[in-house]
C-alpha positions as CSV (number, residue, x, y, z in Angstrom):
1,X,35.4,98.4,67.1
2,X,37.5,95.3,66.9
3,X,37.5,92.8,64.0
4,X,35.2,89.9,64.4
5,X,36.3,87.8,61.4
6,X,38.6,85.1,62.9
7,X,40.4,84.5,59.6
8,X,41.3,88.2,59.2
9,X,42.4,88.6,62.8
10,X,44.6,85.5,62.5
11,X,46.0,86.7,59.2
12,X,46.9,90.2,60.6
13,X,48.7,88.5,63.6
14,X,50.6,86.2,61.2
15,X,51.6,89.2,59.0
16,X,52.8,91.2,62.0
17,X,54.8,88.3,63.3
18,X,56.4,87.6,60.0
19,X,57.3,91.3,59.6
20,X,59.0,91.2,63.0
21,X,60.8,87.9,62.3
22,X,62.0,88.6,58.8
23,X,62.3,92.4,58.9
24,X,60.2,92.7,55.7
25,X,58.2,95.9,55.9
26,X,55.8,94.8,53.2
27,X,54.0,92.4,55.6
28,X,53.7,95.2,58.2
29,X,52.2,97.5,55.5
30,X,49.7,94.9,54.4
31,X,48.7,94.1,58.1
32,X,48.1,97.8,58.7
33,X,45.8,98.1,55.7
34,X,43.8,95.0,56.7
35,X,43.3,96.4,60.3
36,X,41.5,99.4,58.8
37,X,37.7,99.3,58.3
38,X,36.5,96.8,55.6
39,X,35.1,99.6,53.5
40,X,38.6,100.9,52.9
41,X,40.0,97.5,51.9
42,X,41.3,97.4,48.3
43,X,39.1,96.1,45.5
44,X,41.4,95.7,42.5
45,X,40.4,94.7,39.0
46,X,42.7,92.5,36.8
47,X,43.2,95.4,34.4
48,X,45.0,97.3,37.1
49,X,47.2,94.4,37.9
50,X,48.0,94.0,34.2
51,X,48.9,97.7,34.0
52,X,51.2,97.9,37.0
53,X,52.7,94.4,37.6
54,X,55.9,93.1,36.1
55,X,56.3,89.5,34.8
56,X,57.1,86.8,37.4
57,X,56.3,89.2,40.3
58,X,54.2,88.5,43.4
59,X,51.4,91.0,43.5
60,X,49.7,91.5,46.9
61,X,46.2,93.0,47.2
62,X,45.1,93.8,50.7
63,X,41.5,93.1,49.9
64,X,39.6,91.5,47.0
65,X,40.7,90.9,43.4
66,X,37.8,91.4,40.9
67,X,37.6,89.9,37.4
68,X,37.2,93.0,35.2
69,X,39.9,93.4,32.6
70,X,42.4,91.2,30.8
71,X,45.5,89.6,32.4
72,X,48.2,88.5,30.0
73,X,51.2,88.6,32.3
74,X,52.4,85.6,34.3
75,X,52.1,86.9,37.8
76,X,51.3,85.4,41.2
77,X,48.5,87.3,42.9
78,X,48.0,87.1,46.7
79,X,44.8,88.5,48.2
80,X,42.3,88.1,51.0
81,X,39.7,87.0,48.5
82,X,39.1,86.5,44.8
83,X,36.0,86.6,42.6
84,X,35.5,83.4,40.7
85,X,36.1,85.2,37.4
86,X,39.4,86.7,38.6
87,X,40.7,83.3,39.8
88,X,39.9,81.7,36.4
89,X,41.5,84.5,34.4
90,X,44.7,84.4,36.5
91,X,45.0,80.7,36.0
92,X,44.4,81.0,32.3
93,X,47.3,83.5,32.1
94,X,49.6,80.8,33.7
95,X,49.6,82.8,37.0
96,X,48.8,81.8,40.5
97,X,46.0,82.9,42.8
98,X,47.3,82.6,46.4
99,X,45.8,83.3,49.8
100,X,47.9,85.8,51.8
101,X,48.8,82.9,54.1
102,X,50.4,81.0,51.2
103,X,52.3,84.1,50.1
104,X,53.9,84.5,53.6
105,X,55.0,80.8,53.5
106,X,56.4,81.1,49.9
107,X,58.1,84.5,50.3
108,X,58.8,85.2,54.0
109,X,61.5,87.8,53.2
110,X,59.0,89.8,51.0
111,X,61.3,90.1,48.0
112,X,60.1,90.8,44.4
113,X,56.7,91.9,45.8
114,X,54.4,94.7,44.6
115,X,51.4,95.9,46.7
116,X,48.5,97.2,44.6
117,X,45.5,98.9,46.0
């Protein structure tokens, strides 16, 4: 069955296009994950981001970021969606909560990126 969410289909097309143009495999990997059924999309808590992310790194979550846990590192987090608690905690830690579209614009070459699922 094909995707019916117009934002998600547009996002996948943008990710694939950027992967072709820039040669950054990270965008292709994220697009492949988002093409899979929604039940397999990542749901990542802030505690996991705190554990695995490095300071001043762009963390990409191909799914939703949830607010459980504590985030003390200054990281930019890009995801399809954020819970309101997660967005607040990221901003309190002097980080950035970005849509994936914004992450593509800010970092088209895909450098200094970590995908967490």
